[in-house]
C-alpha positions in Angstrom: -70.4 -107.2 85.8 -70.7 -106.7 82.3 -67.4 -105.5 80.2 -67.8 -103.1 77.6 -66.5 -103.8 74.2 -64.9 -99.6 74.4 -62.8 -101.4 77.3 -61.1 -103.8 76.0 -57.6 -104.3 73.9 -58.3 -106.8 71.8 -60.1 -109.2 74.1 -57.2 -108.3 77.1 -58.6 -105.9 79.5 -56.4 -102.6 79.3 -57.3 -101.9 82.5 -55.2 -104.9 84.2 -52.3 -104.4 81.9 -49.5 -102.7 83.2 -47.5 -100.0 81.5 -44.6 -102.9 80.1 -48.1 -104.6 78.0 -49.7 -101.1 77.5 -46.0 -100.6 75.2 -45.8 -103.8 74.5 -49.4 -103.6 72.6 -49.1 -100.4 71.5 -46.4 -101.8 69.5 -48.1 -105.1 68.1 -51.1 -102.5 67.2 -48.6 -100.5 65.0 -46.8 -103.5 63.8 -50.1 -104.7 62.7 -50.8 -102.0 60.6 -47.5 -101.2 58.7 -47.7 -105.2 57.8 -51.6 -104.6 56.4 -50.5 -101.7 55.3 -47.8 -103.4 52.7 -49.6 -106.6 51.9 -52.5 -103.4 50.4 -49.8 -102.2 49.3 -48.1 -105.4 47.4 -51.7 -106.9 46.1 -52.3 -102.8 44.6 -48.9 -103.8 42.8 -50.5 -106.7 41.5 -53.2 -104.8 39.2 -52.2 -103.9 36.1 -53.1 -100.4 35.1 -55.5 -99.5 32.1 -54.3 -95.7 31.0 -57.2 -94.7 31.4 -56.1 -92.5 33.7 -52.7 -90.9 34.2 -52.3 -89.8 37.5 -48.9 -90.1 37.8 -47.4 -89.1 40.8 -50.4 -87.6 42.3 -52.3 -90.7 42.1 -49.8 -92.9 43.2 -50.0 -90.7 47.1 -53.5 -90.6 47.3 -53.3 -94.9 46.9 -50.8 -95.1 49.1 -52.4 -92.5 51.7 -55.5 -94.6 50.9 -53.7 -97.8 51.6 -52.0 -97.0 55.3 -55.9 -95.2 56.4 -57.3 -98.7 55.8 -54.2 -100.2 56.8 -54.9 -98.5 60.0 -58.4 -98.7 59.8 -57.9 -102.9 60.0 -55.6 -102.8 62.8 -57.9 -100.8 65.3 -60.3 -103.1 64.8 -58.7 -106.1 65.1 -59.8 -108.4 62.8 -57.1 -110.0 61.6 -55.5 -111.2 65.2 -52.2 -110.3 63.8 -51.8 -107.5 66.9 -53.0 -110.7 69.6 -50.7 -113.1 69.0 -47.8 -111.3 68.4 -48.4 -110.1 72.0 -50.1 -113.3 73.2 -46.0 -114.6 71.7 -43.5 -111.9 72.9 -45.3 -111.9 76.6 -44.8 -115.3 76.7 -41.4 -114.4 75.9 -41.0 -111.5 78.1 -40.1 -109.5 75.8 -39.3 -106.1 76.9 -39.0 -103.1 74.9 
């Protein structure tokens, strides 16, 4: 049987997960997205502003929105593996929401 990559959730076939595991999977994916957002935000804060463009609050809001979308995209692609590792650890520990 060939398993399509779209049917998988971070290497774990989602059709075999029970309801609690699906909730845990969603929570760990959400955590990964928030974590990556703060990593991007912190990285952006280290870059000095040139003063060339003075966007004030509008620019800050726009950059924040872009960082959120990039973090969400990174988490959806599961490239960092944070969600997978956290899911496995919490599942092994028997953590329930």
